[in-house]
C-alpha positions in Angstrom: 6.2 12.3 -6.7 7.1 9.0 -6.1 6.5 6.9 -9.2 8.2 8.9 -11.9 11.5 9.0 -9.8 11.0 5.0 -8.9 10.3 4.2 -12.4 13.8 6.2 -13.3 15.7 4.4 -10.8 14.6 0.9 -12.0 16.2 -1.3 -14.3 14.0 -1.6 -17.6 11.1 1.3 -17.3 11.2 5.0 -18.5 8.6 7.4 -17.9 7.5 9.0 -20.9 4.3 10.9 -20.7 2.0 11.9 -17.9 -1.8 12.3 -17.8 -4.1 14.2 -15.5 -7.6 15.6 -15.2 -6.7 19.2 -15.2 -4.0 21.5 -17.0 -3.9 23.1 -13.8 -2.3 19.9 -11.7 -0.9 18.5 -14.8 1.4 21.3 -16.0 3.5 21.8 -13.0 4.0 18.5 -12.3 5.2 17.8 -15.9 7.5 20.9 -15.5 9.0 19.6 -12.5 9.5 16.0 -13.5 10.9 17.0 -16.8 8.2 15.4 -19.0 6.9 17.1 -21.9 4.0 14.7 -23.4 1.2 15.3 -21.6 -2.5 14.7 -22.0 -5.7 15.4 -20.0 -7.8 12.7 -21.8 -7.2 9.3 -20.1 -9.2 7.6 -22.4 -7.3 7.9 -25.3 -4.0 7.9 -23.1 -4.4 4.1 -21.9 -4.9 3.2 -25.7 -1.7 4.9 -26.9 0.3 2.5 -28.9 3.8 4.1 -27.8 3.0 3.0 -24.3 3.8 -0.3 -23.0 2.6 0.0 -19.2 -0.2 2.3 -17.7 0.4 3.5 -14.3 -2.7 4.3 -12.4 -2.4 6.6 -9.6 -5.7 8.5 -9.1 -8.2 8.3 -6.2 -9.4 4.8 -5.6 -12.8 5.0 -7.1 -10.9 5.8 -10.6 -8.9 2.9 -10.5 -11.1 0.4 -12.2 -12.3 2.1 -15.1 -8.7 3.1 -16.5 -7.2 -0.3 -15.7 -9.8 -2.0 -17.3 -9.6 0.2 -20.4 -5.8 -0.4 -20.2 -6.3 -4.1 -20.1 -8.4 -3.7 -22.8 -5.9 -1.9 -24.9 -3.2 -4.4 -24.4 -1.4 -2.9 -21.9 0.4 -3.9 -19.0 -0.7 -1.9 -15.7 0.7 -0.7 -12.4 -2.2 0.3 -10.0 -1.9 2.0 -6.7 -3.1 0.4 -3.5 -6.2 0.2 -2.6 -6.7 -1.6 -5.9 -10.3 -0.6 -5.9 -12.6 1.5 -3.2 -14.8 -1.7 -3.1 -14.4 -5.4 -3.0 -17.0 -6.2 -6.2 -15.1 -3.8 -8.2 -11.8 -5.2 -7.2 -12.9 -8.8 -8.1 -13.8 -7.5 -11.7 -10.1 -5.9 -11.9 -8.4 -9.1 -10.7 -10.6 -11.0 -13.3 -9.4 -8.8 -15.8 -5.8 -9.1 -14.7 -5.8 -12.9 -14.9 -7.2 -12.5 -18.3 -5.1 -10.2 -19.6 -1.9 -11.6 -21.5 -0.1 -8.3 -20.0 1.8 -8.0 -16.6 0.0 -6.3 -13.7 0.9 -5.5 -10.2 -0.2 -3.4 -7.2 1.8 -0.8 -5.4 2.4 -2.5 -2.3 6.0 -0.9 -2.6 6.8 -0.8 1.1 7.4 -4.4 1.0 10.9 -3.0 -0.5 11.7 -0.6 2.4 15.3 -1.4 3.8 13.8 -2.3 7.2 10.8 -4.3 5.8 13.4 -6.1 3.3 15.3 -7.4 6.5 12.2 -8.2 8.6 11.0 -10.3 5.5 14.3 -12.2 5.0 14.1 -12.9 8.8 10.8 -14.5 8.6 11.2 -16.6 5.7 14.6 -17.7 6.6 12.7 -19.4 9.4 14.8 -17.9 12.3 11.7 -16.9 14.4 10.5 -20.7 14.3 6.7 -21.0 14.3 5.3 -17.6 14.6 2.7 -17.3 17.2 1.7 -13.5 17.2 2.2 -10.4 15.0 1.2 -6.9 16.3 1.3 -3.3 14.5 0.1 0.2 15.9 0.4 3.3 13.9 -0.7 6.6 15.3 -0.7 10.0 13.6 -2.4 13.4 13.9 -3.7 13.7 10.2 -7.4 14.3 11.2 -7.0 15.8 14.6 -9.5 18.8 14.3 -6.6 21.4 14.7 -5.1 20.0 11.7 -6.0 21.4 7.9 -8.4 19.2 5.7 -7.1 16.7 3.4 -8.5 15.8 0.0 -12.2 15.7 0.1 -12.1 11.9 -1.2 -10.1 11.0 1.6 -13.1 11.5 4.0 -15.8 9.2 1.8 -15.3 5.5 2.6 -17.2 4.8 -0.8 -14.2 6.5 -2.8 -11.9 4.5 -1.0 -11.0 7.0 1.8 -9.8 6.5 5.2 -6.7 5.0 6.6 -7.5 1.4 6.9 -7.2 1.5 3.3 -5.1 4.4 2.9 -2.5 3.4 5.6 -2.9 0.2 7.7 -3.2 -1.8 4.3 0.3 -1.9 3.8 1.0 -3.3 7.1 -2.2 -6.2 6.2 -0.1 -7.0 3.1 3.3 -6.9 4.6 2.2 -9.5 7.5 0.2 -11.7 5.1 3.2 -11.8 2.4 5.3 -13.1 5.2 2.7 -15.4 7.6 0.2 -16.5 4.8 -3.4 -15.7 4.4 -6.1 -14.6 7.1 -9.2 -16.6 7.5 -11.2 -14.5 9.8 -11.2 -11.0 11.3 -12.9 -9.2 14.4 -12.9 -5.5 13.9 -13.9 -1.9 14.7 -13.5 0.8 12.4 -14.9 3.9 13.2 -15.0 7.7 12.1 -14.2 9.5 15.8 -15.5 13.0 14.2 -18.1 12.3 11.6 -18.6 16.1 10.7 -15.5 18.1 9.3 -16.0 21.9 8.6 -14.0 23.2 5.8 -12.1 26.5 5.6 -15.0 28.0 3.3 -17.4 27.1 6.0 -19.0 23.8 4.0 -19.7 20.9 6.3 -18.3 17.8 5.1 -19.9 14.4 6.2 -17.2 11.9 7.0 -18.0 8.3 6.2 -14.2 7.0 6.3 -12.4 6.0 9.1 -9.8 7.8 11.3 -9.4 4.8 13.5 -9.5 1.1 13.1 -8.5 -2.1 15.3 -8.3 -5.6 13.7 -7.9 -8.9 15.0 -7.0 -11.4 12.4 -6.9 -15.3 12.6 -4.3 -16.7 10.0 -4.4 -20.2 8.5 -1.0 -20.8 10.0 -2.5 -20.7 13.5 -1.1 -17.1 14.3 -3.0 -14.2 15.3 -2.3 -10.5 14.1 -3.6 -7.7 15.9 -3.3 -4.3 14.0 -4.5 -0.9 14.7 -4.1 2.4 13.4 -5.3 5.9 14.6 -5.0 9.2 13.1 -7.2 11.4 15.4 -4.2 11.7 17.9 -2.8 15.6 18.4 1.0 15.4 18.1 1.1 11.6 17.7 3.5 10.1 15.4 4.5 6.3 16.4 5.0 3.1 14.5 5.5 -0.2 16.2 5.7 -3.8 14.7 6.1 -6.9 16.9 6.5 -10.6 15.7 7.0 -13.6 18.2 8.0 -16.8 17.4 9.1 -20.0 19.1 12.5 -19.4 18.0 12.9 -15.6 18.2 11.6 -12.2 18.1 11.6 -9.1 15.9 10.6 -5.4 17.2 10.6 -2.2 15.4 9.7 0.9 17.1 9.9 4.5 16.0 7.8 7.3 13.9 6.0 7.1 10.7 9.0 8.0 9.0 11.8 6.3 10.7 12.0 3.1 12.5 14.8 0.9 14.0 14.2 -2.9 14.4 16.0 -5.4 16.8 15.9 -9.5 16.8 16.9 -12.1 18.8 16.5 -15.9 18.8 16.8 -18.7 21.5 20.6 -18.8 21.2 21.1 -14.9 21.9 21.1 -13.2 25.3 19.1 -10.0 24.1 17.7 -8.4 21.2 20.0 -6.8 18.9 19.9 -4.1 16.1 18.6 -6.0 13.0 20.3 -4.2 10.0 18.7 -2.7 6.9 19.0 -4.1 3.8 21.5 -2.7 1.7 19.8 -3.6 -1.5 19.9 -0.8 -4.0 17.8 -0.1 -7.4 19.7 -0.5 -10.6 19.9 3.7 -10.9 20.1 4.8 -7.3 21.7 8.0 -8.4 18.6 9.3 -9.8 16.7 9.3 -6.7 15.6 12.5 -4.9 16.4 13.2 -1.4 14.4 13.0 1.9 11.1 11.0 2.2 10.5 11.1 -1.6 13.6 9.4 -2.3 12.8 7.1 0.4 9.6 5.9 -1.1 10.8 6.2 -4.7 13.8 3.7 -3.8 11.1 0.9 -2.6 9.2 1.7 -5.7 12.2 0.9 -7.9 13.1 -2.1 -6.2 9.6 -3.5 -6.7 9.7 -2.5 -10.2 13.0 -4.2 -10.5 11.2 -7.5 -9.0 8.5 -7.0 -11.5 10.5 -7.0 -14.8 11.0 -10.7 -15.1 7.2 -10.9 -16.0 7.8 -8.9 -19.1 10.3 -11.8 -20.4 8.0 -14.7 -19.8 9.4 -15.0 -16.2 7.8 -14.8 -13.0 7.9 -11.2 -11.2 7.7 -11.2 -7.5 5.8 -7.6 -7.3 2.5 -7.7 -5.4 -0.4 -8.9 -8.0 -4.1 -7.9 -8.4 -4.7 -10.7 -6.3 -2.9 -9.5 -3.6 -4.7 -6.1 -3.7 -8.0 -7.9 -3.9 -7.0 -10.0 -0.9 -6.5 -6.7 1.2 -9.9 -5.5 -0.1 -11.5 -8.6 1.1 -9.8 -7.9 4.6 -11.0 -4.5 4.8 -14.5 -5.3 3.5 -14.8 -8.1 6.1 -13.6 -5.6 9.1 -16.4 -3.0 8.0 -19.0 -5.7 8.3 -17.4 -6.9 11.5 -17.5 -3.5 12.8 -20.8 -2.9 11.8 -22.1 -6.0 14.3 -21.4 -9.1 12.3 -18.6 -10.2 15.0 -16.3 -12.4 13.4 -16.3 -12.5 9.5 -14.9 -14.9 7.2 -12.6 -13.4 4.7 -13.8 -14.4 1.3 -12.0 -12.8 -2.0 
């Protein structure tokens, strides 16, 4: 429950209606969120005259049909990441967004986390100088055989499942937003356990990835090294390193909480990098805990999207940003299948 609290905490948006496939899922969510206007018919829902923005927060394989129908109905569209389950579908969505007269955005809200806002400001200020290397590592236990299974679609690459598209994609987007476009990638993308037995005894064939490692060449001349694995028992780690001609930024911690340090050539050591203190328009509406942290980032992203509705330029991630992340993932999968270095083409 991130989007509705995030929308409520933002400056110019109000959540007024919910749509889901079944009443079993929809009604409890609507009650928790205090929204009485509900529907299980998404096709009529996206065409309603009284809705200005359609937020698409379904499994990735369903994003395209809903987003395209919303654009056709003249709606602004907010779409969860990954933008689509595959690159060709993402291209159709990005083309529809470009053709539409309405604003659109892709939910890479992690850019607005307090620590990432501080890192982004540091990089864009030029205090690192020429960035040579960016390195990210994420580790978790989500798919260790001892853990309970997740939603079935998460294990199917054709439906947008896996943790390259589901987790590391946030880091891809963040690095590209700071350091510029990548030109090529060499990668390994794999399923460590290709078969999963469900509690009812059904055997599920796993085609999505639990472990990926990417080496990217950027237009700037920098390299980016990113890895994720969710197959490690008791694993819970996050690390970011940025090395430049004039300074360094290092972040270290868990997937839920990290601390960052930075230093420049005039310093004697790395020192703590304070988080951004930027707050959304209505912070008092945010829930506690991790949900509130994520909703806060969503609210700030929406605040920065709002100018696009008044003829200005919003800075929320675009459908083209979502398409670029899909292009990187597609190239990484082709590289892992034996193609070696692969050019990244949108």
